[in-house]
C-alpha positions as CSV (number, residue, x, y, z in Angstrom):
1,X,91.3,171.3,152.9
2,X,88.1,172.7,151.2
3,X,85.5,170.1,150.6
4,X,84.5,171.8,147.5
5,X,87.3,172.7,145.4
6,X,87.1,175.8,143.2
7,X,88.2,175.2,139.5
8,X,89.6,178.1,137.6
9,X,87.3,179.8,135.2
10,X,89.0,178.1,132.1
11,X,88.8,174.6,133.8
12,X,85.1,174.9,134.6
13,X,84.4,176.2,131.0
14,X,86.1,173.0,129.7
15,X,84.2,170.6,131.9
16,X,80.9,172.4,130.8
17,X,82.0,171.9,127.1
18,X,83.1,168.5,127.6
19,X,79.5,167.6,129.3
20,X,77.8,169.2,126.5
21,X,79.7,167.2,124.0
22,X,79.1,164.0,125.7
23,X,75.4,164.7,126.1
24,X,75.1,165.6,122.4
25,X,77.3,162.7,121.2
26,X,75.5,160.0,123.5
27,X,72.4,159.6,121.3
28,X,74.3,159.2,118.3
29,X,75.8,156.0,119.6
30,X,72.2,154.9,120.9
31,X,70.8,155.4,117.3
32,X,73.2,153.2,115.5
33,X,71.4,150.1,114.5
34,X,72.1,147.2,116.9
35,X,72.6,144.7,114.1
36,X,75.7,146.4,112.8
37,X,77.2,145.9,116.3
38,X,75.8,142.3,117.2
39,X,77.6,139.1,116.1
40,X,75.3,136.8,114.2
41,X,74.7,133.2,114.2
42,X,76.4,133.3,110.6
43,X,79.5,135.0,112.1
44,X,79.7,132.1,114.5
45,X,79.4,129.5,111.7
46,X,82.5,131.1,109.9
47,X,84.4,131.1,113.1
48,X,83.7,127.6,113.4
49,X,84.8,126.8,109.8
50,X,81.5,126.2,108.5
51,X,79.5,127.9,105.5
52,X,77.0,130.7,106.5
53,X,74.4,128.8,104.1
54,X,73.7,126.0,106.6
55,X,71.0,128.0,108.2
56,X,68.1,129.8,106.4
57,X,67.6,133.7,106.2
58,X,65.1,135.1,108.8
59,X,66.5,133.8,112.0
60,X,64.7,135.9,114.7
61,X,66.8,135.0,117.7
62,X,69.5,132.6,118.8
63,X,71.6,131.9,121.7
64,X,75.2,130.2,121.8
65,X,76.9,128.9,124.9
66,X,80.9,129.5,124.1
67,X,81.7,127.2,126.8
68,X,80.3,124.1,124.8
69,X,79.3,125.4,121.5
70,X,75.6,124.5,122.2
71,X,73.2,126.6,120.4
72,X,69.5,127.3,119.7
73,X,68.1,129.3,117.0
74,X,64.5,130.5,116.3
75,X,62.7,131.0,113.1
76,X,59.5,132.9,112.7
77,X,57.8,129.7,111.4
78,X,58.9,126.3,110.0
79,X,60.3,126.6,106.5
80,X,61.9,124.5,103.7
81,X,65.1,125.4,101.7
82,X,66.0,123.9,98.4
83,X,69.6,122.8,97.9
84,X,70.3,119.6,95.9
85,X,67.6,118.1,98.0
86,X,64.9,120.0,100.1
87,X,65.8,120.6,103.7
88,X,63.1,121.4,106.4
89,X,63.9,123.7,109.3
90,X,61.5,123.7,112.4
91,X,60.7,126.7,114.6
92,X,63.7,126.0,116.8
93,X,66.9,124.5,115.7
94,X,69.5,123.2,118.2
95,X,72.9,121.6,118.3
96,X,76.5,122.0,119.3
97,X,78.9,123.7,117.2
98,X,82.4,122.3,116.9
99,X,85.2,123.5,114.5
100,X,84.2,122.2,111.0
101,X,81.0,120.4,112.2
102,X,77.6,120.5,114.1
103,X,76.6,117.6,116.3
104,X,73.3,116.8,118.0
105,X,71.2,118.5,115.6
106,X,67.5,119.0,116.3
107,X,65.0,120.5,114.2
108,X,66.4,119.9,110.7
109,X,65.1,117.2,108.3
110,X,66.5,116.4,104.7
111,X,64.3,114.9,102.1
112,X,65.7,111.9,100.0
113,X,63.5,109.7,97.5
114,X,60.1,111.4,99.0
115,X,61.1,110.4,102.4
116,X,62.3,112.9,105.4
117,X,65.0,112.0,107.8
118,X,66.5,114.0,110.6
119,X,69.8,115.5,110.1
120,X,72.0,114.4,113.0
121,X,75.3,115.7,112.2
122,X,76.8,118.1,109.6
123,X,80.7,118.1,108.8
124,X,82.9,119.7,106.5
125,X,85.3,117.4,105.0
126,X,88.9,118.7,104.3
127,X,88.3,122.2,103.3
128,X,90.3,121.9,100.1
129,X,87.9,119.2,99.0
130,X,85.1,121.4,98.7
131,X,82.7,118.9,100.2
132,X,80.2,118.8,103.4
133,X,78.6,115.7,104.8
134,X,75.0,115.5,106.2
135,X,74.4,112.4,108.4
136,X,70.8,111.4,108.4
137,X,71.3,108.0,110.0
138,X,70.8,105.7,107.5
139,X,72.7,107.6,105.0
140,X,75.8,110.1,104.7
141,X,75.1,112.4,102.1
142,X,77.8,114.5,100.7
143,X,77.3,117.9,98.9
144,X,79.4,120.7,97.4
145,X,80.2,123.4,99.9
146,X,79.5,126.0,97.1
147,X,75.7,125.1,97.7
148,X,76.1,126.8,101.0
149,X,77.9,129.9,100.6
150,X,74.8,132.2,101.4
151,X,71.9,131.5,103.5
152,X,69.0,130.4,101.5
153,X,65.5,131.9,101.3
154,X,63.1,129.6,103.3
155,X,59.5,129.0,102.0
156,X,56.8,128.0,104.3
157,X,55.3,124.6,103.8
158,X,53.9,121.8,105.5
159,X,56.0,120.0,108.0
160,X,57.5,116.6,107.3
161,X,56.1,114.4,109.9
162,X,55.1,110.8,110.3
163,X,51.4,111.8,110.5
164,X,51.5,113.4,107.1
165,X,53.1,110.3,105.6
166,X,51.1,107.7,107.3
167,X,49.0,105.9,104.8
168,X,46.7,104.3,107.6
169,X,44.3,106.9,108.4
170,X,41.1,105.8,110.3
171,X,37.9,107.9,110.4
172,X,37.0,109.2,113.9
173,X,33.9,107.7,115.5
174,X,31.8,110.7,114.7
175,X,32.8,110.5,111.2
176,X,31.7,106.9,110.7
177,X,28.3,107.6,112.4
178,X,27.7,110.7,110.0
179,X,28.7,108.6,106.9
180,X,26.3,105.6,108.1
181,X,23.2,107.9,108.6
182,X,23.7,109.5,105.0
C-alpha cells in the first residue's frame, strides 16, 4: 500500500479548486459584523417574557449564566432614563432573570416624590393585563408595559445617593480654619 496515494488529475484539480474557494470565502465570514451574529441582552429579555425597554441603550458588555439566569451588564457611565418616573442605572447592573421577572436587582434606582429607592424586583403581571410591577421595597409601583417597548435613551446625570440628599453637611476642619481667618 502506497503511503502517499496519487489522485487522478481531475480529482487533484477539484481539490485545488475547493481549497481556493475556501480561502476566498473564509474572509467573507470573518468580515461579517459580530453584532449581527451575537445574542444581545435584549434578546434574552424577550426569551424570558420581558420587554426590551427595561435596560437602556448603550450597554457595552453583559454576561448571563444560563444555568441560573444571573446576569451582569455594563454601561459606559451611570445614566438616567425617563419613563413615568426617572430611573437611574449605575455602571453595573445585575440580577437574576426568571420568566416574566427580574429578581435580586442591583444598580437600578427609581425616583418617587424626589426620593430615590433601589429597585429590588421587576415582574410582568399577566401579559394580557399590560402591566409591569417595580418593587422598590416600600412600594410596589405598576406601569404600562407600553412604556418599555424600546430601550430608552439614557442621559448622564448625578448619581442618586444618600450623600447628595444629606442636608447635614459639615465643613472640613481646614475649611473652618480658613473661614475663621478671613
